[in-house]
N, C-alpha and C positions, 0 to 999 in steps of 0.2 A: 471582485473581492477575493483576497487571498486567505486561504485557510491557515489557522494556527495549528500546525501539526504537533507542536509540543504539548498541547492539551490532550492529544490522543496517543502519542507515542513516547516511549522512553528508551534510553540506552544506558545500560549499567553492566560493567564487566562481570559482575557477580550474577547476572541474570542472562541465561542463554548465551553466554560467552560474549556479551556486548552487542549482539544483534538487536536491531530495533524491534521492540515489542509493543503491543497494545498496553498502554499505561495501566498498572495494577494487575497485570496478568503475565503469563509466560507464553502467550500466543504471539508468534513472530509475524511481522509484516510480510515476510517472505512466504510463510505458511498460508496466509490469507490470499496472497497473489497466486500461489500455486493452486489453491482450491478454485479460484476463479478461472484460471487457465485450464483447469480440468473440466470446466463446465458447470461447477456447482453454482446454484443460485444463492442469493443472499440468505434466504430462508434455510437452505441446507447448511451453510456456514454457521449460522446462528445456532442451529440444532447441534452441530458438531462441537461448537465452542460456546457453551452457555455463559461464560464469563464476559463475553463481548456483546456489544449492541450494534444495531444497524448503522448508527452514526460512525462507529469505528470502521466498519467495512467500507463505507462511503469515503472516509478519510484516507484509507489505504488506496482506494481507486484514484482519488484526486491526487494523492502524492505520486503514484505511479505515472499518471498522465503528465503531471508537472515535471517530473524527472525525465520522462521520455522527451518532452519538448526541449529540454535543455541539453540532452546528451546525444540525440540523433542528429547527425549532420544533414543539412539541407543541400542537395546538389544544386549546382548552378543551373539557371534556366537557359536552355539552348537558344542560340540566336535563330531568329526566323529568317529564312532566305527566300 
């Protein structure tokens, strides 16, 4: 089942220079990913950004996973000799 990211994210040149944000906020997708990369738990992120909900954080995670699957090249499988 594919997630409808548009229900969670928005892009508008007038908001955060056009970076993708959580819809209805100024919290960028990149900020959420950086928080996760720094080791923050979902509960920590929600405490830091009270305008977002757990479903938003999960949408960011799903979006990143989907993007990585499309952008990371898969090396050829070496021949077995």
